[in-house]
Biopython code that builds the backbone (N, CA, C, O; Angstrom):
import numpy as np
from Bio.PDB.StructureBuilder import StructureBuilder

atoms = [
    (1, "UNK", "N", (138.728, 146.197, 5.106)),
    (1, "UNK", "CA", (138.124, 145.175, 4.324)),
    (1, "UNK", "C", (139.200, 144.176, 3.780)),
    (1, "UNK", "O", (138.894, 143.000, 3.584)),
    (2, "UNK", "N", (140.435, 144.639, 3.544)),
    (2, "UNK", "CA", (141.422, 143.700, 3.123)),
    (2, "UNK", "C", (141.764, 142.722, 4.157)),
    (2, "UNK", "O", (142.105, 141.593, 3.802)),
    (3, "UNK", "N", (141.708, 143.049, 5.471)),
    (3, "UNK", "CA", (141.982, 142.109, 6.507)),
    (3, "UNK", "C", (140.948, 140.956, 6.502)),
    (3, "UNK", "O", (141.285, 139.783, 6.668)),
    (4, "UNK", "N", (139.689, 141.350, 6.303)),
    (4, "UNK", "CA", (138.586, 140.430, 6.158)),
    (4, "UNK", "C", (138.851, 139.505, 5.035)),
    (4, "UNK", "O", (138.701, 138.294, 5.194)),
    (5, "UNK", "N", (139.248, 140.023, 3.876)),
    (5, "UNK", "CA", (139.592, 139.122, 2.733)),
    (5, "UNK", "C", (140.703, 138.195, 2.988)),
    (5, "UNK", "O", (140.683, 137.067, 2.494)),
    (6, "UNK", "N", (141.680, 138.603, 3.735)),
    (6, "UNK", "CA", (142.739, 137.772, 4.086)),
    (6, "UNK", "C", (142.305, 136.589, 4.932)),
    (6, "UNK", "O", (142.676, 135.437, 4.701)),
    (7, "UNK", "N", (141.475, 136.951, 5.953)),
    (7, "UNK", "CA", (140.970, 135.962, 6.812)),
    (7, "UNK", "C", (140.070, 134.926, 6.053)),
    (7, "UNK", "O", (140.148, 133.725, 6.311)),
    (8, "UNK", "N", (139.281, 135.389, 5.181)),
    (8, "UNK", "CA", (138.425, 134.546, 4.406)),
    (8, "UNK", "C", (139.217, 133.638, 3.538)),
    (8, "UNK", "O", (138.856, 132.471, 3.383)),
    (9, "UNK", "N", (140.327, 134.137, 2.938)),
    (9, "UNK", "CA", (141.218, 133.303, 2.093)),
    (9, "UNK", "C", (141.831, 132.249, 2.881)),
    (9, "UNK", "O", (141.925, 131.111, 2.422)),
    (10, "UNK", "N", (142.322, 132.602, 4.220)),
    (10, "UNK", "CA", (142.926, 131.647, 5.016)),
    (10, "UNK", "C", (141.953, 130.547, 5.442)),
    (10, "UNK", "O", (142.309, 129.371, 5.514)),
    (11, "UNK", "N", (140.649, 130.986, 5.736)),
    (11, "UNK", "CA", (139.600, 130.071, 6.128)),
    (11, "UNK", "C", (139.397, 129.074, 5.001)),
    (11, "UNK", "O", (139.184, 127.897, 5.293)),
    (12, "UNK", "N", (139.446, 129.451, 3.774)),
    (12, "UNK", "CA", (139.229, 128.591, 2.633)),
    (12, "UNK", "C", (140.331, 127.593, 2.458)),
    (12, "UNK", "O", (140.062, 126.432, 2.149)),
    (13, "UNK", "N", (141.620, 128.019, 2.652)),
    (13, "UNK", "CA", (142.750, 127.197, 2.370)),
    (13, "UNK", "C", (143.209, 126.317, 3.494)),
    (13, "UNK", "O", (143.733, 125.221, 3.296)),
    (14, "UNK", "N", (142.984, 126.860, 4.752)),
    (14, "UNK", "CA", (143.428, 126.094, 5.925)),
    (14, "UNK", "C", (142.442, 126.291, 7.092)),
    (14, "UNK", "O", (142.591, 127.219, 7.888)),
    (15, "UNK", "N", (141.473, 125.441, 7.179)),
    (15, "UNK", "CA", (140.393, 125.590, 8.236)),
    (15, "UNK", "C", (141.009, 125.245, 9.567)),
    (15, "UNK", "O", (140.467, 125.646, 10.597)),
    (16, "UNK", "N", (142.086, 124.541, 9.603)),
    (16, "UNK", "CA", (142.639, 124.235, 10.950)),
    (16, "UNK", "C", (143.424, 125.363, 11.581)),
    (16, "UNK", "O", (143.624, 125.332, 12.796)),
    (17, "UNK", "N", (143.863, 126.312, 10.872)),
    (17, "UNK", "CA", (144.731, 127.325, 11.370)),
    (17, "UNK", "C", (144.092, 128.650, 11.649)),
    (17, "UNK", "O", (144.801, 129.649, 11.771)),
    (18, "UNK", "N", (142.805, 128.711, 11.754)),
    (18, "UNK", "CA", (142.060, 129.943, 11.924)),
    (18, "UNK", "C", (141.969, 130.293, 13.364)),
    (18, "UNK", "O", (141.544, 129.508, 14.212)),
    (19, "UNK", "N", (142.406, 131.570, 13.626)),
    (19, "UNK", "CA", (142.230, 132.038, 15.024)),
    (19, "UNK", "C", (140.852, 132.361, 15.359)),
    (19, "UNK", "O", (140.127, 132.855, 14.496)),
    (20, "UNK", "N", (140.397, 132.112, 16.606)),
    (20, "UNK", "CA", (139.036, 132.354, 16.959)),
    (20, "UNK", "C", (138.707, 133.914, 16.915)),
    (20, "UNK", "O", (137.567, 134.273, 16.622)),
    (21, "UNK", "N", (139.593, 134.736, 17.174)),
    (21, "UNK", "CA", (139.316, 136.228, 17.105)),
    (21, "UNK", "C", (139.103, 136.554, 15.576)),
    (21, "UNK", "O", (138.266, 137.390, 15.236)),
    (22, "UNK", "N", (139.840, 135.909, 14.711)),
    (22, "UNK", "CA", (139.555, 136.236, 13.224)),
    (22, "UNK", "C", (138.190, 135.739, 12.827)),
    (22, "UNK", "O", (137.476, 136.453, 12.122)),
    (23, "UNK", "N", (137.798, 134.590, 13.226)),
    (23, "UNK", "CA", (136.431, 134.072, 12.723)),
    (23, "UNK", "C", (135.350, 134.899, 13.403)),
    (23, "UNK", "O", (134.255, 135.061, 12.865)),
    (24, "UNK", "N", (135.653, 135.414, 14.563)),
    (24, "UNK", "CA", (134.609, 136.290, 15.220)),
    (24, "UNK", "C", (134.465, 137.531, 14.387)),
    (24, "UNK", "O", (133.335, 137.975, 14.188)),
    (25, "UNK", "N", (135.497, 138.111, 13.897)),
    (25, "UNK", "CA", (135.440, 139.279, 13.104)),
    (25, "UNK", "C", (134.642, 139.093, 11.811)),
    (25, "UNK", "O", (133.862, 139.942, 11.379)),
    (26, "UNK", "N", (134.901, 137.901, 11.220)),
    (26, "UNK", "CA", (134.173, 137.603, 9.918)),
    (26, "UNK", "C", (132.676, 137.404, 10.293)),
    (26, "UNK", "O", (131.801, 137.920, 9.598)),
    (27, "UNK", "N", (132.405, 136.721, 11.296)),
    (27, "UNK", "CA", (130.973, 136.409, 11.620)),
    (27, "UNK", "C", (130.292, 137.735, 12.006)),
    (27, "UNK", "O", (129.134, 137.938, 11.640)),
    (28, "UNK", "N", (130.980, 138.661, 12.746)),
    (28, "UNK", "CA", (130.362, 139.938, 13.076)),
    (28, "UNK", "C", (130.058, 140.741, 11.847)),
    (28, "UNK", "O", (129.019, 141.397, 11.778)),
    (29, "UNK", "N", (130.927, 140.708, 10.887)),
    (29, "UNK", "CA", (130.773, 141.489, 9.693)),
    (29, "UNK", "C", (129.549, 140.941, 8.869)),
    (29, "UNK", "O", (128.794, 141.733, 8.305)),
    (30, "UNK", "N", (129.367, 139.643, 8.805)),
    (30, "UNK", "CA", (128.371, 139.010, 7.911)),
    (30, "UNK", "C", (127.019, 138.882, 8.688)),
    (30, "UNK", "O", (125.940, 139.023, 8.112)),
    (31, "UNK", "N", (127.125, 138.619, 9.974)),
    (31, "UNK", "CA", (125.871, 138.194, 10.709)),
    (31, "UNK", "C", (125.531, 139.151, 11.893)),
    (31, "UNK", "O", (124.516, 138.968, 12.564)),
    (32, "UNK", "N", (126.374, 140.146, 12.131)),
    (32, "UNK", "CA", (126.092, 141.089, 13.161)),
    (32, "UNK", "C", (126.583, 140.648, 14.518)),
    (32, "UNK", "O", (127.428, 139.758, 14.611)),
    (33, "UNK", "N", (126.072, 141.249, 15.565)),
    (33, "UNK", "CA", (126.531, 140.984, 16.906)),
    (33, "UNK", "C", (126.010, 139.643, 17.328)),
    (33, "UNK", "O", (124.908, 139.267, 16.930)),
    (34, "UNK", "N", (126.819, 138.840, 18.185)),
    (34, "UNK", "CA", (126.423, 137.581, 18.593)),
    (34, "UNK", "C", (125.197, 137.727, 19.684)),
    (34, "UNK", "O", (125.118, 138.658, 20.485)),
    (35, "UNK", "N", (124.329, 136.729, 19.585)),
    (35, "UNK", "CA", (123.274, 136.848, 20.623)),
    (35, "UNK", "C", (123.733, 136.265, 21.915)),
    (35, "UNK", "O", (123.160, 136.549, 22.967)),
    (36, "UNK", "N", (124.816, 135.404, 21.859)),
    (36, "UNK", "CA", (125.520, 134.906, 22.982)),
    (36, "UNK", "C", (126.980, 134.968, 22.774)),
    (36, "UNK", "O", (127.436, 134.531, 21.717)),
    (37, "UNK", "N", (127.775, 135.476, 23.693)),
    (37, "UNK", "CA", (129.102, 135.588, 23.518)),
    (37, "UNK", "C", (129.911, 135.588, 24.821)),
    (37, "UNK", "O", (131.107, 135.881, 24.829)),
    (38, "UNK", "N", (129.242, 135.259, 25.895)),
    (38, "UNK", "CA", (129.833, 135.363, 27.220)),
    (38, "UNK", "C", (130.611, 134.087, 27.633)),
    (38, "UNK", "O", (131.398, 134.111, 28.579)),
    (39, "UNK", "N", (130.378, 133.000, 26.921)),
    (39, "UNK", "CA", (131.117, 131.766, 27.212)),
    (39, "UNK", "C", (132.159, 131.441, 26.126)),
    (39, "UNK", "O", (132.617, 132.347, 25.429)),
    (40, "UNK", "N", (132.529, 130.185, 25.977)),
    (40, "UNK", "CA", (133.503, 129.861, 24.959)),
    (40, "UNK", "C", (132.776, 129.761, 23.549)),
    (40, "UNK", "O", (133.423, 129.615, 22.512)),
    (41, "UNK", "N", (131.430, 129.846, 23.573)),
    (41, "UNK", "CA", (130.698, 129.798, 22.344)),
    (41, "UNK", "C", (130.159, 131.226, 22.024)),
    (41, "UNK", "O", (129.851, 132.020, 22.913)),
    (42, "UNK", "N", (130.066, 131.499, 20.680)),
    (42, "UNK", "CA", (129.439, 132.708, 20.144)),
    (42, "UNK", "C", (128.370, 132.227, 19.126)),
    (42, "UNK", "O", (128.663, 131.451, 18.215)),
    (43, "UNK", "N", (127.145, 132.708, 19.314)),
    (43, "UNK", "CA", (126.024, 132.312, 18.453)),
    (43, "UNK", "C", (125.576, 133.461, 17.712)),
    (43, "UNK", "O", (125.254, 134.504, 18.282)),
    (44, "UNK", "N", (125.541, 133.302, 16.390)),
    (44, "UNK", "CA", (125.129, 134.428, 15.413)),
    (44, "UNK", "C", (123.838, 133.994, 14.726)),
    (44, "UNK", "O", (123.698, 132.849, 14.298)),
    (45, "UNK", "N", (122.934, 134.898, 14.635)),
    (45, "UNK", "CA", (121.634, 134.711, 13.946)),
    (45, "UNK", "C", (121.840, 134.920, 12.415)),
    (45, "UNK", "O", (122.560, 135.813, 11.968)),
    (46, "UNK", "N", (121.140, 134.012, 11.631)),
    (46, "UNK", "CA", (121.141, 134.168, 10.198)),
    (46, "UNK", "C", (119.684, 134.434, 9.729)),
    (46, "UNK", "O", (118.735, 134.071, 10.424)),
    (47, "UNK", "N", (119.527, 135.040, 8.601)),
    (47, "UNK", "CA", (118.166, 135.511, 8.140)),
    (47, "UNK", "C", (117.255, 134.487, 7.532)),
    (47, "UNK", "O", (116.108, 134.797, 7.211)),
    (48, "UNK", "N", (117.753, 133.214, 7.356)),
    (48, "UNK", "CA", (116.927, 132.206, 6.670)),
    (48, "UNK", "C", (116.254, 131.323, 7.622)),
    (48, "UNK", "O", (116.616, 131.265, 8.797)),
    (49, "UNK", "N", (115.245, 130.604, 7.131)),
    (49, "UNK", "CA", (114.422, 129.656, 7.901)),
    (49, "UNK", "C", (115.184, 128.368, 7.942)),
    (49, "UNK", "O", (115.945, 128.072, 7.020)),
    (50, "UNK", "N", (115.001, 127.570, 9.013)),
    (50, "UNK", "CA", (115.621, 126.306, 9.093)),
    (50, "UNK", "C", (116.481, 126.361, 10.328)),
    (50, "UNK", "O", (115.970, 126.609, 11.420)),
    (51, "UNK", "N", (117.771, 126.139, 10.191)),
    (51, "UNK", "CA", (118.696, 126.211, 11.329)),
    (51, "UNK", "C", (119.345, 127.656, 11.331)),
    (51, "UNK", "O", (120.440, 127.845, 10.801)),
    (52, "UNK", "N", (118.639, 128.656, 11.939)),
    (52, "UNK", "CA", (118.994, 130.038, 11.772)),
    (52, "UNK", "C", (120.087, 130.490, 12.796)),
    (52, "UNK", "O", (119.945, 131.482, 13.512)),
    (53, "UNK", "N", (121.144, 129.713, 12.807)),
    (53, "UNK", "CA", (122.258, 130.233, 13.687)),
    (53, "UNK", "C", (123.610, 129.673, 13.260)),
    (53, "UNK", "O", (123.694, 128.588, 12.686)),
    (54, "UNK", "N", (124.633, 130.408, 13.541)),
    (54, "UNK", "CA", (126.001, 130.011, 13.390)),
    (54, "UNK", "C", (126.607, 129.943, 14.752)),
    (54, "UNK", "O", (126.535, 130.914, 15.506)),
    (55, "UNK", "N", (127.205, 128.831, 15.100)),
    (55, "UNK", "CA", (127.803, 128.588, 16.446)),
    (55, "UNK", "C", (129.266, 128.328, 16.273)),
    (55, "UNK", "O", (129.707, 127.362, 15.650)),
    (56, "UNK", "N", (130.000, 129.253, 16.863)),
    (56, "UNK", "CA", (131.538, 129.037, 16.796)),
    (56, "UNK", "C", (131.973, 128.932, 18.266)),
    (56, "UNK", "O", (131.376, 129.468, 19.200)),
    (57, "UNK", "N", (133.122, 128.154, 18.367)),
    (57, "UNK", "CA", (133.592, 127.803, 19.719)),
    (57, "UNK", "C", (135.071, 128.076, 19.795)),
    (57, "UNK", "O", (135.815, 127.779, 18.861)),
    (58, "UNK", "N", (135.510, 128.657, 20.933)),
    (58, "UNK", "CA", (136.918, 128.967, 21.115)),
    (58, "UNK", "C", (137.553, 127.597, 21.661)),
    (58, "UNK", "O", (137.124, 127.015, 22.657)),
    (59, "UNK", "N", (138.601, 127.174, 20.902)),
    (59, "UNK", "CA", (139.260, 125.935, 21.281)),
    (59, "UNK", "C", (140.715, 126.312, 21.457)),
    (59, "UNK", "O", (141.505, 126.122, 20.533)),
    (60, "UNK", "N", (141.105, 126.848, 22.624)),
    (60, "UNK", "CA", (142.485, 127.212, 22.872)),
    (60, "UNK", "C", (143.017, 128.357, 21.990)),
    (60, "UNK", "O", (144.198, 128.410, 21.644)),
    (61, "UNK", "N", (142.112, 129.252, 21.649)),
    (61, "UNK", "CA", (142.456, 130.378, 20.788)),
    (61, "UNK", "C", (142.222, 130.116, 19.292)),
    (61, "UNK", "O", (142.330, 131.033, 18.478)),
    (62, "UNK", "N", (141.920, 128.939, 18.952)),
    (62, "UNK", "CA", (141.627, 128.577, 17.574)),
    (62, "UNK", "C", (140.208, 128.243, 17.328)),
    (62, "UNK", "O", (139.565, 127.822, 18.289)),
    (63, "UNK", "N", (139.601, 128.376, 16.130)),
    (63, "UNK", "CA", (138.346, 128.003, 15.806)),
    (63, "UNK", "C", (138.395, 126.484, 15.404)),
    (63, "UNK", "O", (139.394, 125.999, 14.872)),
    (64, "UNK", "N", (137.312, 125.792, 15.674)),
    (64, "UNK", "CA", (137.276, 124.359, 15.313)),
    (64, "UNK", "C", (137.007, 124.287, 13.763)),
    (64, "UNK", "O", (136.134, 124.973, 13.230)),
    (65, "UNK", "N", (137.817, 123.408, 13.073)),
    (65, "UNK", "CA", (137.745, 123.332, 11.584)),
    (65, "UNK", "C", (136.401, 123.075, 11.022)),
    (65, "UNK", "O", (136.093, 123.618, 9.961)),
    (66, "UNK", "N", (135.576, 122.299, 11.636)),
    (66, "UNK", "CA", (134.199, 121.969, 11.114)),
    (66, "UNK", "C", (133.412, 123.280, 11.262)),
    (66, "UNK", "O", (132.588, 123.542, 10.386)),
    (67, "UNK", "N", (133.580, 124.093, 12.247)),
    (67, "UNK", "CA", (132.836, 125.308, 12.358)),
    (67, "UNK", "C", (133.237, 126.333, 11.381)),
    (67, "UNK", "O", (132.386, 127.073, 10.888)),
    (68, "UNK", "N", (134.582, 126.427, 11.048)),
    (68, "UNK", "CA", (135.050, 127.261, 9.958)),
    (68, "UNK", "C", (134.356, 126.869, 8.648)),
    (68, "UNK", "O", (133.929, 127.737, 7.887)),
    (69, "UNK", "N", (134.248, 125.585, 8.392)),
    (69, "UNK", "CA", (133.578, 125.274, 7.087)),
    (69, "UNK", "C", (132.067, 125.589, 7.151)),
    (69, "UNK", "O", (131.475, 125.942, 6.131)),
    (70, "UNK", "N", (131.461, 125.472, 8.292)),
    (70, "UNK", "CA", (130.017, 125.862, 8.428)),
    (70, "UNK", "C", (129.919, 127.346, 8.255)),
    (70, "UNK", "O", (128.932, 127.781, 7.661)),
    (71, "UNK", "N", (130.771, 128.123, 8.678)),
    (71, "UNK", "CA", (130.737, 129.608, 8.510)),
    (71, "UNK", "C", (130.885, 129.894, 7.050)),
    (71, "UNK", "O", (130.107, 130.697, 6.536)),
    (72, "UNK", "N", (131.815, 129.309, 6.331)),
    (72, "UNK", "CA", (131.975, 129.508, 4.864)),
    (72, "UNK", "C", (130.751, 129.154, 4.165)),
    (72, "UNK", "O", (130.335, 129.934, 3.308)),
    (73, "UNK", "N", (130.091, 128.036, 4.426)),
    (73, "UNK", "CA", (128.910, 127.622, 3.820)),
    (73, "UNK", "C", (127.762, 128.618, 4.063)),
    (73, "UNK", "O", (126.926, 128.871, 3.196)),
    (74, "UNK", "N", (127.767, 129.190, 5.331)),
    (74, "UNK", "CA", (126.651, 130.162, 5.617)),
    (74, "UNK", "C", (126.932, 131.450, 4.870)),
    (74, "UNK", "O", (125.978, 132.076, 4.411)),
    (75, "UNK", "N", (128.191, 131.899, 4.712)),
    (75, "UNK", "CA", (128.440, 133.144, 4.129)),
    (75, "UNK", "C", (127.975, 132.958, 2.543)),
    (75, "UNK", "O", (127.321, 133.815, 1.949)),
    (76, "UNK", "N", (128.381, 131.801, 1.995)),
    (76, "UNK", "CA", (127.917, 131.620, 0.516)),
    (76, "UNK", "C", (126.361, 131.606, 0.478)),
    (76, "UNK", "O", (125.746, 132.188, -0.416)),
    (77, "UNK", "N", (125.785, 130.961, 1.420)),
    (77, "UNK", "CA", (124.294, 131.009, 1.442)),
    (77, "UNK", "C", (123.774, 132.340, 1.669)),
    (77, "UNK", "O", (122.786, 132.715, 1.039)),
    (78, "UNK", "N", (124.362, 133.103, 2.531)),
    (78, "UNK", "CA", (123.939, 134.542, 2.725)),
    (78, "UNK", "C", (124.078, 135.373, 1.489)),
    (78, "UNK", "O", (123.199, 136.175, 1.175)),
    (79, "UNK", "N", (125.171, 135.199, 0.778)),
    (79, "UNK", "CA", (125.405, 136.004, -0.428)),
    (79, "UNK", "C", (124.412, 135.653, -1.489)),
    (79, "UNK", "O", (123.983, 136.531, -2.238)),
    (80, "UNK", "N", (124.011, 134.348, -1.592)),
    (80, "UNK", "CA", (122.983, 133.915, -2.539)),
    (80, "UNK", "C", (121.641, 134.381, -2.121)),
    (80, "UNK", "O", (120.796, 134.698, -2.958)),
    (81, "UNK", "N", (121.418, 134.430, -0.813)),
    (81, "UNK", "CA", (120.178, 134.920, -0.260)),
    (81, "UNK", "C", (119.918, 136.343, -0.549)),
    (81, "UNK", "O", (118.775, 136.739, -0.776)),
    (82, "UNK", "N", (120.997, 137.165, -0.548)),
    (82, "UNK", "CA", (120.896, 138.629, -0.680)),
    (82, "UNK", "C", (120.852, 139.062, -2.138)),
    (82, "UNK", "O", (120.624, 140.234, -2.439)),
    (83, "UNK", "N", (121.076, 138.090, -3.061)),
    (83, "UNK", "CA", (121.018, 138.438, -4.566)),
    (83, "UNK", "C", (119.684, 138.612, -5.064)),
    (83, "UNK", "O", (119.499, 138.892, -6.249)),
]
sb = StructureBuilder()
sb.init_structure("model")
sb.init_model(0)
sb.init_chain("A")
sb.init_seg("    ")
for serial, (resi, resn, name, xyz) in enumerate(atoms, 1):
    if name == "N":
        sb.init_residue(resn, " ", resi, " ")
    sb.init_atom(name, np.array(xyz, "f"), 0.0, 1.0, " ", f" {name:<3s}", serial, name[0])
structure = sb.get_structure()
């Protein structure tokens, strides 16, 4: 769990420097197994109505910064949803 906390901290402070493999671990922890993961995209399902997915993309080993921010927003929403 401490590795997950380190990655989350890094995501919050520097969205540009997040490795794709790290964001995959975070998404798998919070959202489960991706429904698609065979291409450069990984798509994770979320439990709320509306836009029920998280889409992350491998960009030369890094995650795209705007997708890192979307994942952080989704994690906050998920934690509020579960309260």
